[in-house]
C-alpha positions as CSV (number, residue, x, y, z in Angstrom):
1,M,160.3,209.9,107.9
2,N,160.5,211.2,104.3
3,T,157.1,209.6,103.5
4,D,155.5,211.4,106.5
5,R,156.7,214.8,105.2
6,F,155.3,214.0,101.8
7,V,151.9,213.1,103.2
8,L,151.9,216.2,105.3
9,L,152.8,218.4,102.4
10,F,150.2,216.7,100.1
11,S,147.5,217.1,102.9
12,L,148.3,220.8,103.2
13,I,148.1,221.3,99.4
14,L,144.7,219.6,99.3
15,F,143.5,221.6,102.3
16,V,144.3,224.9,100.6
17,W,143.3,223.8,97.0
18,I,139.9,222.1,97.6
19,P,138.1,225.0,99.3
20,S,139.5,227.6,96.9
21,S,138.9,225.6,93.7
22,G,135.2,226.4,93.7
23,A,135.5,230.0,94.9
24,N,134.5,231.5,91.6
25,N,132.2,228.7,90.6
26,P,128.6,229.9,89.9
27,T,127.2,226.7,91.4
28,N,128.2,227.9,94.8
29,D,125.3,230.3,94.6
30,M,122.6,227.8,95.9
31,A,119.9,230.4,95.5
32,S,120.1,229.8,91.8
33,F,119.1,226.1,92.5
34,S,116.0,226.9,94.5
35,I,112.5,228.2,94.1
36,E,110.9,230.5,96.8
37,G,107.5,231.7,97.5
38,V,104.4,231.6,99.7
39,I,101.8,228.9,100.1
40,D,98.3,230.0,101.1
41,I,94.8,228.7,101.1
42,K,91.5,229.7,99.4
43,P,89.5,231.3,102.3
44,E,86.4,229.0,101.8
45,L,88.6,225.9,102.1
46,K,90.1,226.8,105.5
47,A,87.5,224.7,107.3
48,K,89.0,221.6,105.6
49,L,92.3,222.0,107.5
50,S,92.9,220.0,110.6
51,L,95.6,220.4,113.3
52,T,96.8,216.8,112.4
53,D,97.2,217.6,108.7
54,R,100.7,217.5,107.2
55,L,101.6,219.9,104.4
56,V,103.5,218.2,101.5
57,I,105.5,220.1,99.0
58,K,106.3,218.0,95.9
59,L,108.9,219.2,93.4
60,F,109.2,217.3,90.1
61,H,110.1,217.7,86.4
62,P,107.4,216.6,84.0
63,K,108.7,214.6,81.0
64,D,106.4,212.7,78.7
65,G,103.7,212.4,81.4
66,I,106.2,211.1,84.0
67,E,107.2,212.9,87.2
68,M,111.0,212.9,87.0
69,D,113.4,213.7,89.8
70,A,110.6,213.9,92.4
71,K,111.4,215.3,95.8
72,F,109.0,215.6,98.8
73,S,109.2,218.0,101.7
74,I,106.8,217.2,104.5
75,I,105.9,219.7,107.2
76,S,104.0,218.4,110.2
77,N,103.1,221.6,112.0
78,F,102.3,224.5,109.8
79,Q,100.3,227.8,109.5
80,L,99.2,229.4,106.3
81,P,100.4,231.6,104.7
82,L,103.8,229.8,104.8
83,E,107.0,231.0,103.1
84,F,108.9,228.1,101.4
85,R,112.1,227.3,99.6
86,V,112.6,224.1,97.6
87,S,115.5,222.8,95.7
88,P,115.9,219.7,93.5
89,Y,118.5,217.1,94.0
90,I,122.0,218.3,93.1
91,V,124.0,215.7,91.1
92,M,127.7,214.9,91.6
93,D,129.0,217.6,89.2
94,G,127.2,220.3,91.2
95,T,124.3,220.8,88.8
96,T,120.7,219.8,88.6
97,R,119.1,217.3,86.2
98,H,116.6,219.9,84.9
99,E,116.2,223.7,84.8
100,K,112.4,223.8,85.3
101,Y,110.1,222.1,87.7
102,V,106.5,221.8,88.8
103,I,105.6,222.4,92.4
104,E,102.5,220.7,93.9
105,V,101.4,221.4,97.4
106,F,98.8,219.3,99.2
107,T,97.6,218.4,102.6
108,D,97.9,214.8,104.0
109,K,95.3,213.6,106.4
110,D,96.2,209.9,106.6
111,Q,100.1,209.9,106.9
112,D,100.3,208.5,103.4
113,V,101.4,210.9,100.7
114,L,100.6,208.4,97.9
115,A,97.0,207.8,99.1
116,I,94.2,210.4,98.9
117,A,91.9,210.8,101.9
118,D,88.7,212.8,102.0
119,G,89.2,216.5,102.5
120,E,92.8,216.7,101.3
121,L,93.6,220.0,99.5
122,L,95.8,220.6,96.5
123,G,97.5,223.6,94.9
124,R,100.1,223.7,92.2
125,T,102.0,225.9,89.8
126,A,100.3,226.5,86.4
127,G,103.2,225.0,84.6
128,T,106.9,224.6,85.0
129,V,108.9,227.1,87.0
130,E,112.6,227.9,86.4
131,L,115.1,227.4,89.2
132,G,116.0,230.7,90.8
133,S,112.4,231.9,90.7
134,R,111.3,234.0,93.6
135,D,107.9,235.4,95.0
136,L,105.9,232.4,93.7
137,Q,102.4,232.1,95.1
138,I,100.8,228.7,95.4
139,I,97.2,228.6,96.6
140,L,95.6,225.4,98.0
141,N,92.4,225.9,96.0
142,L,91.2,222.3,95.0
143,L,90.1,219.2,96.7
144,R,92.6,216.4,96.0
145,K,91.3,213.7,93.7
């Protein structure tokens, strides 16, 4: 019986302590871990879009020519312009591995994000973008090669 009371008391302490322990933690503000903006298309490339295309948003950190911490978001049914929000992976300590990322957006015609099919379009940020950035504009303005 004494053990049951101890377990109950310990459970109550954890129940109260765990949610409040991060109350003033700045990592609770998930907006600081995301990038938001709008994806659109160059008008003369609209004819290249098909109803079966998927839109792929790829977020990665470039390091020595290698795409680190890559994360893909795939949207099957989309209309442009499209508002987006992407976030990198959050590690166990509640932070991200990097502070700046590149965003590539491309269409996928063959259901294979690693292969390039004829007519797939590409748009990307000019360089790295800091987490917490807002009002970013990415234009699909190139044929994917």
